[in-house]
Structures are given as structure tokens and as C-alpha cells.
C-alpha angles and dihedrals in degrees: 000000000000115000116236119219104153124052127177120222109221094219138089091209112114094197090060092047091052090050093049094047090051096048097042093042092102090061123071090250128125112208113212124193115237088238088073086070097040091248109170125210116278121220110260101224098155123112094219140045091250095050092052093046093055090046091054094043094052091047094050094043093050093054099037099038090220136104112277140205115203129179134195110194137161149148125278118197118193096210090057095046092255099315137180086028113139090002094058094116092054103026093134095039142305096290096035122142128222088259090051092050092050094051089049089053093048092050092052093049094047109138096013112131120244095246088055095052095087116151146160138208113228125198126189113191122194127190121195121184087204139350095272095044104150093195111048119184110241122192130176134204130184130193116192123210147123132269114246123219094238134019119272129186138024102236130087125021141247113033094343092114091058097040110097114201108209096201092057098035091228142080122275087249091059091055119101112245091249093053094044089053090057095049111029128106088243091052092051093048091044091049089058092044092050089057092051091047095058089082091061098042 
């Protein structure tokens, strides 16, 4: 079996790349951003997180010629019937910033009581050995919490300033990176994936 030492991350998000590098640092794997291979964004036409992750992984693997990890992740808010879900990154529109998306979420939750603002981050990770890999490794991680009424904290990205973590009594954006990388949806999915990757490394 071929040993894997380099894996492309099918994302242009530097925050995600940093998290993956920190969490896979103990393994002899170098994570490379897809931008190193001039991989453009693929249209996310799937209806689920896993469908979109596979689309991104196959696209990046085909162009880079290397094994790829892709994730599709997002926030599900119960009071909004699971929104923003797969549209989390573009909730306020195609070119929306994190701040735009957070403002849109707060507008849509206006008047919703604290106890009804339950939510969770979902992360679906896909690992492909090559573009035509017929048996992708798929791992899921979930992180339960509540949506705050205003942003708190300076760390993290995306919806982290609005996501309250009950066990830590603070928002995800108030957590040190090391702590977040133990608790987050992405950390949980990546812990499962890291175990599965040991047979390739």
C-alpha cells in the first residue's frame, strides 16, 4: 500500500487549513491548500453536506493528482428548520462575508427566546485517495450549542461568535484554538478520520 505524506485540502478557507494542520500535526502528513494547485471552486450542487464534500474532493483530486480531504460543514438552527444548513457560507448571498451571514442569522432569529435557539455545527469530511476513488472515507462530527443574541469573542471564523458552547460557558469565538480543536464538529470528524488514515500513513 502506498504511503501518503501529502494531502490537499479542498478549501480556500485559511481558518480551516490552520485547524487541519494543527490537528493532523502529530501524523507525518503535510496539508496543502488547493490554491497551491490553482484549483478553482467547484459548484456545490449537492443537497446534503456529504454530496457537496464529495464534489469538492473529486474536483481537487482530479486537478492536483494527490489525495484530498474535503469538508462540507455548516450550522443547523432548530427554530429555522435547519437553516442555514448547506447554505451556511452564503446565507446572506453569494458574496456574503462572515459578518453578513451572522447579521442575517440574527435577523431571522429576532424574537426567538433563548431556550428555543438550539443549534449545532455539522461537519462531513471526505477523504479520496484519487479522483476516481470508488470508496471514499466519510466521517461526521456534530457540536451542539445555542445561538447568542449578539456576537462574542475574537477567535475562530464563520458563526463562531454567535455559537454558545454550554460546557465552556462562552462562545466558540472565545475559546483558545487548542480548546476549540478538542471540542468542535470539525475536530470530532477529524479525530475519526485520523484513525482511519493511519492505515495509509
